[in-house]
Every structure is written in C-alpha cells, then in structure tokens.
Backbone as ProteinMPNN parsed JSONL, in Angstrom:
{"seq_chain_A": "MTRDDSSGGWVPLGGGGLSHVIICKGRSSEGRGRREYVIRGERLRDRAPVLECAIQKGLVYNKVNPIFHHWRVEERKFGLTFQSPADAISFERGLQSVLEKLDRGSDSPSSSTPEEGDTEDDGQASVSVSYRE", "coords_chain_A": {"N_chain_A": [[8.282, -21.351, -40.611], [8.321, -19.882, -43.839], [9.152, -17.069, -45.835], [7.08, -15.793, -48.318], [7.635, -13.778, -50.732], [6.279, -13.106, -53.042], [3.574, -13.236, -52.461], [3.562, -11.752, -50.239], [3.429, -12.769, -47.674], [3.733, -15.024, -44.794], [4.443, -18.463, -44.985], [3.554, -21.681, -43.897], [6.016, -24.164, -43.261], [6.208, -27.373, -44.604], [3.517, -27.876, -44.076], [2.975, -26.916, -41.554], [2.091, -26.706, -38.015], [2.419, -27.813, -34.567], [5.724, -27.898, -33.518], [8.966, -29.242, -32.709], [11.865, -27.518, -32.155], [15.333, -27.251, -32.607], [18.62, -25.955, -31.981], [21.571, -26.984, -33.203], [24.735, -28.703, -33.548], [25.741, -30.183, -36.357], [25.39, -32.154, -39.315], [24.255, -30.592, -42.144], [21.807, -30.96, -44.741], [22.446, -29.458, -46.914], [25.086, -28.878, -46.531], [27.069, -30.475, -47.592], [28.284, -32.62, -46.174], [29.873, -31.33, -44.281], [30.4, -30.341, -40.875], [28.294, -28.183, -39.125], [26.557, -25.416, -37.554], [23.096, -25.75, -37.102], [19.647, -24.993, -37.519], [16.997, -26.922, -36.696], [13.794, -28.293, -37.306], [11.114, -30.338, -36.242], [8.008, -31.71, -36.853], [5.7, -32.356, -34.31], [3.444, -34.031, -34.417], [3.821, -36.048, -36.418], [6.499, -36.429, -36.591], [7.799, -35.446, -38.813], [10.358, -33.862, -40.688], [10.487, -30.37, -40.798], [11.9, -28.044, -40.941], [15.071, -26.869, -41.781], [17.947, -25.139, -41.418], [21.0, -23.811, -42.088], [23.208, -22.14, -39.919], [24.819, -19.133, -40.383], [27.535, -16.736, -40.519], [26.508, -13.361, -40.627], [23.823, -13.763, -40.528], [20.641, -12.36, -40.207], [18.64, -11.344, -37.616], [15.39, -10.846, -36.379], [13.137, -9.571, -33.986], [9.858, -9.509, -34.034], [7.665, -9.399, -32.376], [6.977, -10.394, -28.939], [6.537, -13.19, -29.303], [6.867, -13.861, -31.981], [9.445, -14.327, -34.134], [11.824, -13.706, -36.72], [14.239, -14.578, -39.288], [16.955, -14.058, -41.598], [18.944, -15.735, -43.93], [21.287, -15.317, -46.24], [19.435, -15.215, -49.111], [17.184, -16.449, -48.146], [14.329, -16.561, -46.039], [13.114, -17.128, -42.773], [10.72, -17.944, -40.194], [9.456, -18.105, -36.826], [6.78, -18.875, -34.677], [6.434, -18.714, -31.362], [5.414, -20.636, -28.469], [5.456, -19.316, -26.077], [6.717, -16.255, -24.575], [8.993, -16.917, -23.072], [9.984, -19.235, -24.324], [10.717, -18.091, -26.755], [12.753, -16.344, -25.933], [14.632, -18.181, -24.975], [15.305, -19.549, -27.353], [16.341, -17.406, -28.869], [18.571, -16.649, -27.299], [20.175, -18.978, -27.496], [20.68, -18.962, -30.255], [22.006, -16.482, -30.549], [24.291, -17.013, -29.059], [25.568, -18.952, -30.651], [26.012, -17.398, -32.955], [27.798, -15.502, -31.921], [29.999, -17.156, -31.37], [30.656, -17.924, -33.984], [31.319, -15.42, -35.053], [33.589, -14.782, -33.552], [35.218, -16.665, -34.498], [35.774, -18.866, -33.096], [35.255, -22.288, -32.259], [34.584, -23.105, -34.808], [32.383, -24.688, -36.833], [32.775, -25.879, -39.349], [35.401, -26.546, -39.352], [35.702, -28.824, -37.95], [36.524, -32.226, -38.007], [35.332, -35.45, -39.091], [36.498, -37.289, -37.358], [36.776, -35.97, -34.991], [34.942, -36.435, -32.677], [32.246, -37.719, -33.65], [29.526, -37.252, -33.217], [26.137, -36.654, -33.992], [24.662, -34.397, -33.099], [25.214, -31.663, -30.862], [23.314, -30.187, -28.858], [22.303, -26.777, -28.644], [20.135, -25.139, -28.022], [16.742, -25.737, -27.259], [13.413, -25.79, -28.051], [9.814, -25.889, -28.09], [7.772, -24.956, -30.718], [5.162, -23.239, -32.458], [4.081, -23.237, -35.719], [2.569, -20.728, -37.621], [-0.631, -21.217, -39.005]], "CA_chain_A": [[7.659, -20.689, -41.728], [9.2, -19.214, -44.777], [8.535, -15.865, -46.39], [6.744, -15.805, -49.735], [7.591, -12.368, -51.107], [5.324, -12.884, -54.131], [2.255, -12.994, -51.859], [3.747, -10.838, -49.119], [3.066, -13.385, -46.407], [4.483, -16.157, -44.261], [3.853, -19.738, -45.376], [4.067, -22.773, -43.055], [6.881, -25.169, -43.885], [5.755, -28.746, -44.412], [2.142, -27.929, -43.613], [2.837, -26.274, -40.251], [1.747, -27.508, -36.855], [3.315, -27.719, -33.422], [7.0, -28.529, -33.859], [10.099, -29.15, -31.792], [12.956, -26.882, -32.888], [16.601, -27.236, -31.887], [19.832, -25.427, -32.588], [22.533, -28.036, -32.921], [25.905, -28.806, -34.402], [25.623, -31.442, -37.066], [25.565, -32.078, -40.771], [23.034, -30.189, -42.839], [21.665, -31.592, -46.052], [23.08, -28.609, -47.918], [26.465, -28.619, -46.144], [27.971, -31.408, -48.268], [29.044, -33.426, -45.231], [30.575, -30.536, -43.269], [29.686, -30.089, -39.617], [27.979, -26.766, -38.96], [25.4, -25.172, -36.705], [21.873, -25.871, -37.893], [18.34, -24.918, -36.86], [16.179, -28.024, -37.213], [12.447, -28.412, -36.767], [10.421, -31.602, -36.502], [6.606, -31.628, -36.441], [5.448, -33.316, -33.229], [2.37, -34.956, -34.774], [4.274, -37.199, -37.196], [7.967, -36.383, -36.574], [8.296, -35.069, -40.135], [11.228, -32.68, -40.672], [9.831, -29.231, -41.439], [12.798, -26.894, -41.008], [16.51, -27.045, -41.654], [18.582, -23.899, -41.846], [22.377, -23.673, -41.611], [23.479, -20.834, -39.316], [26.028, -18.565, -40.974], [27.824, -15.335, -40.22], [25.687, -12.478, -41.435], [22.408, -14.03, -40.316], [19.934, -11.188, -39.693], [17.584, -11.833, -36.728], [14.442, -9.795, -36.008], [12.048, -9.882, -33.062], [8.706, -8.71, -34.432], [6.944, -9.238, -31.108], [7.559, -11.361, -27.992], [6.442, -14.606, -29.682], [7.165, -14.097, -33.398], [10.776, -13.881, -34.544], [12.209, -14.227, -38.028], [15.633, -14.345, -39.637], [17.326, -14.216, -43.006], [20.262, -16.261, -44.26], [21.398, -15.026, -47.661], [18.143, -14.764, -49.646], [16.086, -17.224, -47.562], [13.748, -15.994, -44.827], [12.43, -18.102, -41.935], [10.091, -17.359, -39.025], [8.884, -19.013, -35.834], [5.837, -18.381, -33.68], [6.705, -19.496, -30.158], [4.272, -20.817, -27.575], [5.538, -18.361, -24.979], [7.891, -15.383, -24.648], [10.148, -17.611, -22.49], [10.532, -20.081, -25.387], [11.365, -17.2, -27.728], [13.994, -15.863, -25.324], [15.558, -19.312, -24.948], [15.778, -19.754, -28.719], [17.176, -16.261, -29.254], [19.851, -16.748, -26.581], [20.95, -20.047, -28.108], [21.119, -18.512, -31.572], [23.001, -15.419, -30.362], [25.516, -17.665, -28.591], [26.206, -19.552, -31.825], [26.494, -16.313, -33.825], [29.0, -14.937, -31.292], [31.09, -18.112, -31.606], [31.045, -17.827, -35.391], [31.974, -14.12, -35.256], [34.925, -14.848, -32.947], [36.01, -17.679, -35.195], [35.987, -20.014, -32.222], [34.316, -23.386, -32.429], [34.136, -23.104, -36.195], [31.892, -26.031, -37.08], [33.277, -26.472, -40.579], [36.772, -27.003, -39.16], [35.673, -30.127, -37.292], [36.597, -33.385, -38.886], [34.505, -36.519, -38.546], [37.184, -37.992, -36.28], [36.697, -35.173, -33.766], [33.641, -36.589, -32.051], [31.326, -37.791, -34.771], [28.132, -37.265, -32.821], [25.351, -35.863, -34.927], [24.246, -33.118, -32.532], [25.393, -31.29, -29.464], [22.302, -29.142, -28.884], [22.544, -25.487, -28.02], [18.864, -24.649, -27.502], [15.662, -26.62, -27.675], [12.105, -25.271, -27.664], [8.692, -26.267, -28.94], [7.17, -23.767, -31.315], [4.033, -23.496, -33.324], [4.064, -22.471, -36.958], [1.248, -20.174, -37.935], [-1.335, -21.933, -40.08]], "C_chain_A": [[8.735, -20.148, -42.647], [8.429, -18.048, -45.378], [8.308, -16.046, -47.881], [6.565, -14.361, -50.171], [6.607, -12.093, -52.241], [3.921, -12.61, -53.596], [2.34, -12.033, -50.682], [3.419, -11.437, -47.775], [3.981, -14.516, -46.001], [3.725, -17.436, -44.568], [4.424, -20.835, -44.483], [4.931, -23.724, -43.857], [6.3, -26.552, -43.61], [4.352, -28.853, -43.864], [1.922, -27.335, -42.232], [2.485, -27.247, -39.145], [2.761, -27.334, -35.745], [4.572, -28.526, -33.708], [8.005, -28.336, -32.749], [11.276, -28.625, -32.607], [14.197, -26.877, -32.014], [17.645, -26.49, -32.697], [20.915, -26.415, -32.201], [23.726, -27.931, -33.862], [25.849, -30.175, -35.053], [25.89, -31.247, -38.538], [24.241, -31.672, -41.392], [22.987, -30.872, -44.19], [22.347, -30.768, -47.13], [24.558, -28.367, -47.649], [27.495, -29.56, -46.746], [28.884, -32.132, -47.272], [29.798, -32.651, -44.169], [29.723, -30.426, -42.011], [29.503, -28.586, -39.479], [26.808, -26.638, -38.004], [24.16, -25.094, -37.581], [20.672, -25.657, -36.982], [17.49, -25.995, -37.512], [14.826, -28.03, -36.526], [11.809, -29.711, -37.193], [8.995, -31.465, -35.98], [6.325, -32.721, -35.413], [4.456, -34.398, -33.637], [2.891, -36.21, -35.469], [5.799, -37.274, -37.327], [8.572, -36.053, -37.943], [9.214, -33.857, -40.006], [10.55, -31.541, -41.437], [10.742, -28.022, -41.592], [14.239, -27.363, -40.895], [17.172, -25.816, -42.251], [19.982, -23.838, -41.237], [22.57, -22.252, -41.08], [24.82, -20.339, -39.843], [26.269, -17.172, -40.426], [26.957, -14.491, -41.127], [24.204, -12.759, -41.329], [21.775, -12.798, -39.683], [18.717, -11.678, -38.92], [16.706, -10.674, -36.293], [13.395, -10.331, -35.047], [10.894, -8.957, -33.435], [7.846, -8.408, -33.213], [7.465, -10.333, -30.171], [7.495, -12.829, -28.427], [6.633, -14.872, -31.17], [8.501, -13.469, -33.743], [11.035, -14.436, -35.946], [13.646, -13.865, -38.317], [15.844, -14.59, -41.123], [18.749, -14.74, -43.087], [20.355, -16.163, -45.776], [20.034, -14.554, -48.148], [16.947, -15.5, -49.057], [15.638, -16.604, -46.248], [12.935, -17.055, -44.108], [11.8, -17.382, -40.752], [9.533, -18.434, -38.119], [7.907, -18.246, -34.961], [5.984, -19.292, -32.472], [5.455, -19.617, -29.308], [4.283, -19.823, -26.427], [6.734, -17.442, -25.197], [9.145, -16.063, -24.088], [10.795, -18.534, -23.524], [11.289, -19.241, -26.409], [12.704, -16.707, -27.202], [15.044, -16.971, -25.312], [16.152, -19.56, -26.338], [16.727, -18.632, -29.135], [18.539, -16.312, -28.569], [20.752, -17.824, -27.178], [21.499, -19.626, -29.457], [22.193, -17.436, -31.451], [24.336, -16.002, -29.898], [26.28, -18.281, -29.761], [26.772, -18.466, -32.731], [27.752, -15.657, -33.248], [30.203, -15.853, -31.501], [31.581, -18.014, -33.044], [31.775, -16.515, -35.673], [33.393, -14.114, -34.698], [35.826, -15.818, -33.694], [36.304, -18.877, -34.322], [34.909, -21.041, -32.5], [33.741, -23.382, -33.837], [33.687, -24.501, -36.583], [32.463, -26.661, -38.331], [34.706, -26.965, -40.433], [36.832, -28.366, -38.483], [35.765, -31.232, -38.33], [35.754, -34.489, -38.286], [35.17, -37.248, -37.391], [37.082, -37.247, -34.957], [35.31, -35.279, -33.161], [32.551, -36.591, -33.104], [29.879, -37.924, -34.305], [27.379, -36.331, -33.739], [25.038, -34.478, -34.368], [24.867, -32.911, -31.159], [24.588, -30.017, -29.299], [22.69, -27.898, -28.114], [21.272, -24.955, -27.361], [17.774, -25.561, -28.036], [14.35, -26.068, -27.155], [11.046, -25.865, -28.565], [8.037, -24.997, -29.437], [6.01, -24.174, -32.183], [4.142, -22.614, -34.565], [2.66, -21.929, -37.153], [0.645, -20.941, -39.099], [-2.0, -20.931, -40.986]], "O_chain_A": [[9.894, -19.986, -42.266], [7.198, -18.055, -45.418], [9.224, -16.407, -48.62], [5.492, -13.782, -50.009], [6.144, -10.961, -52.389], [3.163, -11.847, -54.195], [1.319, -11.555, -50.186], [3.155, -10.704, -46.822], [4.876, -14.919, -46.744], [2.504, -17.488, -44.427], [5.641, -20.923, -44.32], [4.614, -24.051, -45.0], [5.939, -26.852, -42.472], [4.028, -29.857, -43.23], [0.78, -27.257, -41.779], [2.57, -28.462, -39.32], [3.836, -26.774, -35.956], [4.498, -29.693, -34.093], [7.916, -27.4, -31.955], [11.643, -29.211, -33.625], [14.134, -26.544, -30.83], [17.569, -26.405, -33.922], [21.153, -26.658, -31.018], [23.718, -27.175, -34.834], [25.903, -31.2, -34.374], [26.54, -30.285, -38.947], [23.223, -32.333, -41.188], [24.012, -31.309, -44.715], [22.78, -31.31, -48.147], [25.226, -27.717, -48.453], [28.681, -29.451, -46.437], [30.091, -32.246, -47.487], [30.32, -33.256, -43.232], [28.494, -30.419, -42.072], [30.437, -27.813, -39.69], [26.146, -27.624, -37.68], [24.159, -24.471, -38.643], [20.67, -26.079, -35.826], [17.284, -25.988, -38.726], [14.724, -27.802, -35.321], [11.936, -30.141, -38.34], [8.786, -31.144, -34.81], [6.675, -33.882, -35.627], [4.607, -35.556, -33.248], [2.456, -37.317, -35.151], [6.322, -38.089, -38.086], [9.739, -36.356, -38.192], [8.884, -32.915, -39.286], [10.098, -31.718, -42.568], [10.397, -27.073, -42.296], [14.579, -28.158, -40.019], [16.986, -25.494, -43.425], [20.132, -23.816, -40.015], [22.149, -21.283, -41.712], [25.829, -21.039, -39.76], [25.355, -16.509, -39.937], [26.7, -14.864, -42.272], [23.399, -12.078, -41.964], [22.316, -12.249, -38.723], [17.855, -12.351, -39.485], [17.213, -9.63, -35.883], [12.834, -11.406, -35.258], [10.952, -7.755, -33.178], [7.36, -7.289, -33.046], [8.316, -11.125, -30.576], [8.308, -13.636, -27.976], [6.565, -16.029, -31.585], [8.677, -12.253, -33.659], [10.529, -15.498, -36.309], [14.215, -12.97, -37.691], [15.038, -15.228, -41.8], [19.644, -14.251, -42.398], [19.615, -16.825, -46.504], [19.521, -13.563, -47.628], [15.808, -15.211, -49.425], [16.463, -16.175, -45.441], [12.168, -17.792, -44.728], [12.282, -16.326, -40.343], [9.182, -19.527, -38.564], [8.171, -17.114, -34.556], [5.699, -20.487, -32.543], [4.543, -18.797, -29.413], [3.233, -19.517, -25.861], [7.664, -17.798, -25.92], [10.247, -15.814, -24.578], [12.022, -18.613, -23.596], [12.364, -19.626, -26.871], [13.684, -16.658, -27.945], [16.213, -16.724, -25.607], [17.359, -19.756, -26.476], [17.794, -18.891, -29.692], [19.558, -16.043, -29.206], [21.952, -17.609, -27.347], [22.657, -19.9, -29.771], [23.187, -17.475, -32.175], [25.395, -15.527, -30.309], [27.5, -18.144, -29.85], [27.892, -18.596, -33.225], [28.664, -15.297, -33.992], [31.304, -15.378, -31.78], [32.786, -18.022, -33.293], [32.738, -16.492, -36.44], [34.295, -13.52, -35.288], [37.047, -15.793, -33.54], [36.999, -19.802, -34.742], [33.8, -20.709, -32.919], [32.55, -23.626, -34.031], [34.511, -25.413, -36.66], [32.623, -27.881, -38.375], [35.19, -27.716, -41.28], [37.889, -28.995, -38.443], [35.152, -31.162, -39.395], [35.483, -34.47, -37.085], [34.476, -37.778, -36.524], [37.286, -37.846, -33.901], [34.573, -34.293, -33.14], [31.99, -35.538, -33.409], [29.091, -38.633, -34.93], [27.924, -35.332, -34.208], [25.14, -33.487, -35.09], [25.028, -33.858, -30.389], [25.078, -28.917, -29.552], [23.327, -27.97, -27.063], [21.326, -24.388, -26.271], [17.881, -26.092, -29.142], [14.185, -25.895, -25.947], [11.342, -26.296, -29.68], [7.78, -24.073, -28.665], [5.898, -25.33, -32.591], [4.279, -21.395, -34.463], [1.678, -22.615, -36.873], [1.336, -21.271, -40.063], [-2.649, -21.315, -41.959]]}, "name": "protein", "num_of_chains": 1, "seq": "MTRDDSSGGWVPLGGGGLSHVIICKGRSSEGRGRREYVIRGERLRDRAPVLECAIQKGLVYNKVNPIFHHWRVEERKFGLTFQSPADAISFERGLQSVLEKLDRGSDSPSSSTPEEGDTEDDGQASVSVSYRE"}
C-alpha cells in the first residue's frame, strides 16, 4: 500500500490482493543500474509487480499493530498488512538486518560492481502479505 495524504488513507498498490514480498539485493528501476537493497512485491494472482522500494539509510519503520507495519523513505510512504504476526516479525527482522548493514557501511550495495556476482537477488526475507482492499 501507499499513503494518500490528500485523502488521509492507505491505497492498495496495483489494485491490491495477496502478494509475495521479498527483501533482496538487486537493481531497482529507480537505481540507474546500481545494486541496492530493495523491497519487491508481486501479486500472486497474476504475478504483476505491485511494490518496489529501495531501502536507504534513514528509512523510518513503524509497527502499528502486530500485522500492519508501514515505513517511509524520503517522502514516500508504504504499508503492508501481513497474514500473521509471524510473517510481520520475519519481514521486520530482515529489514532491520539490512538497515544495520547500511548503517555500519558494510555490504554497501551500491559499491558492488556487476562483475562481483551479477545475480539479480540474494534474498534477505520472504513473506506473503495481503494488501488491504
């Protein structure tokens, strides 16, 4: 989901629906070819991409309740409704691990060159979540 501040509510990305979300190291569409950590979501029904968010230092993460979490990167706001608290915990742990790496300056994804293992993803966390309709 994304936050629509004009209406004061959360709006499903790409029409919503049950989606598979991963945190991975790859190339984002907005990263101009650089490798970086990205949160990606794909709707299960038709495999359509519904979420892509580059993870950056300064990301603000909030747990509203055990199954709804949201975060902000710069001026963009995203949210996920998880199927279970265990899924939410798994996602949060994966995200916190990436943020700690970025804060330490270790494993800086933008420092990787294509020659250093040009695999698209090396997943950090993977959960199925449901966007609110």
